[in-house]
N, C-alpha and C positions, 0 to 999 in steps of 0.2 A: 586974499587967501583965507581969511577968517570966515568970510561969507560962504566960500566953497565948502569948507569943513562943516559949517552949520547946515548947509543944504544936504550934504551927504549924511549927516547925523539924522536929520529929519526923515530922509528917504529910508534909512535903515530902520528907524522906529516904526514907520508906516508898514514896512514889510513884515516886521515882527508882531505888530498889533493884530489881534484876531480879526478885526473888521476890515483890514486893508489887504491889498494884493489879490491875485487870482486864486480862487478856491473852487475846486471841482470835486464835490462829494460823491462817493460811491454809495448811492442810495440802497442798492441791493445788499451790500455788505452791512450797512447800518441797520437795515431791517432785520437781517439774520442775527446780528450780534445783540441788538436790543431785545429781541425775543427771548434770549437766554441770559440777559444781564441780571445779576443778583446783587443785593446790597449787603448790609451787615446784620440785618435782623434774622434771628434764628427762626427756622421753619420746621415745626414738629412733623408735619405731614410729609415734607420732603425727606426728613430723616428716616421715617418709616419706609418711604419708597426706596431710598438708597440702601437700606438694610435688606429689603426684599430683592432688589435688583442684583445684589452681590451674593445672594443665596447663603447667607450666614446661618440660616435656620431652615427647617422644613416642618410642615404640618403644625404651624402655630395656631392657637385660638385666641380670640379677643376676650378680654374682660371688660365689661361695660359698667357704667356708673351704678346701675341697679344691682350689680353683683357685689359691690364693695362692702355693704353692710355685713354680709355673711363672712367676709374676710377680716372683719374688725376695723374697717377703714370708713371714716365718715365722708360720704360723697360730697356733702355740703362744703367741705373744706378744700375741695379741688376745683380749680377753674377749668382745666382741660387736661387730657391725658391720652397716652397710648400705652396700653397695658397688655402684654402678650405672654401667654403661658404655653409650655410644650406639651407633648403627649402624656407626660407624667403629671400634668397639672401643676408643674413647678414654674415659677416666674422665669421667662426667657429674657425679656427686657422691659423696662418701664421708663417712660419719659413723662413726668408729672409736673404740672405747674400748679402749685398751691394758691389758694386765695390769699390775698394780702394779709400779712400778720399771722398766718396759720402754718407757716413753713415748719416750725419745730413740732407742732402737733402732728402734722402729716408724716414727718420723718419718724416720729416715735411709733406711730401706728404701722407704717411700712416696715420698720425694723422688727416690730413684734410679729408681723405677718411672715417675714423672711426667716426669723428665728424658729419658726415652726418646722422648718425643713432642716434635716440633719446633715445634708450633703452640699450645702451652698457656701462653704468656707471661702471659695475663691470668687464670689460674686463681687463685681466692681461697683462701688458706690461713689458718686460724685455729684457736683452741682455745676450747672452751666446756664448762663443767661436767665436766671430765675427759675430754672427747672431742676427737679430732682431726677437723677438718672441712675438706674440700676441695670447692670448687664451681667447675665449668666451665660457664658460661652467660653470655649477654648480660645476665642479670638477677641477677648474683651477690649484690649487697647485699639485694635484695628476697627472695631465697631464704634468705639468712642470717637475715633478720628472721623469716621463717616458722619456721625451725628453732629460733631462740631463744624463740619464743612457744609452743613445743610442750611443754606441761607435763603431767605424769601426772595422770590423774583421781583424785580422792580415793577415790571408790567405783567399783569395777568393775561387773560384772554382779550386780545384786541382785534378789532375788525380793520382790515385793509380797505381804505376808501379810495375808489378809482373812478376814472372817467367822469361821466355826467353827475355821479353822486357827489363829487367835490362841490359843484355848484349848489346842489340841494342842501348839503350840509353847511358849507361855509359862505355861500353867496358869492363865490369866486368862479369865473369862467376859466376853464382849462386853457383857453386861447390866450389868457393873460399870464400864463405861467410857462416858463421854459422847462421846468421839471418840478416834481413834488413827491413827497412821501408823507402820507397821512395815515396814522393808526389811531382809531377812535375807540373810546371806552364802551363797556357794556352798560347795562342799566343799573348795576350795583356799585360801580366804581368810576371815578373821574379820571383815572390815569390815562394819559394819551400823549401823543406828540405829533407835531405838524412841522414839516420841513418844506418850505416853499421857496422856489427861485422864480420870482416874478420877472416878466419882461421889464426893461428899464422904464418904458413909457407907462407901465401899469403899477409900479411899485407902491405909490401912495394910495391908489385905490385898493390894492390888496391889503395894505396895512389897515386902512379904515374898515374893510370888511372883517378882518381878524379882530380888531378892537370891538366891533359890534358883536361878533360871535362870542368872544370871551365874556362880554357883559351878559349875554344871554345865558352862558354857562353858569356864571355866578348866581344869577337869579334862580336858575333851575335847581342847583344843588343847595342853595341856602335854605330852601323850604323842604328839601327832600332828605338829605343826609349832611348834617353840619360838619362832620369830620372830612367828608369829601369836598365840601365848600371851602374848607381851609386849604386843601391842596390846590384848588383852582385859584383862590385868592393869592396864594404864594407861588404861583407859576413863574417859570423863567421865560423871559422874552429876550432874544438876542438877534442881532444882525451879524452874520458871519460871512464875510465876502459879499456875494450877491444874494445870499440866502436869508430868509426870515425864519427864525426857529422859535417854536413855542413848545414848552415842556411842562406837563402836569404830572408830577410823581412825588414819591417820598424822598427822592434824592436827585434833585434837578442837576446839581453840579456834576454828579457822577455820570448822568446820562449825557450831558453836554460834552464832557471829557471823552466819552466813548464815541460820540458823533465825530468829533474832531480827528479821531485816530484813523478814520476811513476816508481817504482821498484817492482819486484815480491817478 
């Protein structure tokens, strides 16, 4: 009896374990959802897009770094910014990331600039993820919420690799695969993912080909962009059911979690 219970327990653990049991991934759903998957890092440009899409303002103009000196703001203290003014040349909204250790200096200069306007008593001023935020609108809180919800996409522009291009890229024949989803990076980022379901007779050959490909990627990025090399070096490699999964991103665990959510 004890042996029977032990056997049942082992079978249960195998079914619960990620690598065991039948898994049939919905690759189309995975592709669609990973294309829009965002992480936790704030994205200033997406914040601007979200504000524009929701039509909170009209007819805004940009303030550029070369305009700042005339406003009493030292551009050398600012790492990046989005600075918009309305038709009255009043600040509409500003998202500004100061250079390290210059936050208080930048705040002082921005406040001096804002105080030149007599009708900005209701301007919203706050900080978020290392950025100084100023919003001048009847919908300050709503716009701030949009800004805070603007997170950087895990994957940028990726190329969908199909057909014979799989062999050209990975050295793997499509005849050795039951199914696959490969999204490859551009020339300026290493972010990519590879979901391969090899035929049982080809599994070891596919794994060897992927090992060789990953070694090639490491060599490529090590001499090109060190930060992207770190992503490749810290990649996630998993076996999930019959699938071999390789993820190169800023949040591999999040991507893998998303993949597991989409089964047929």
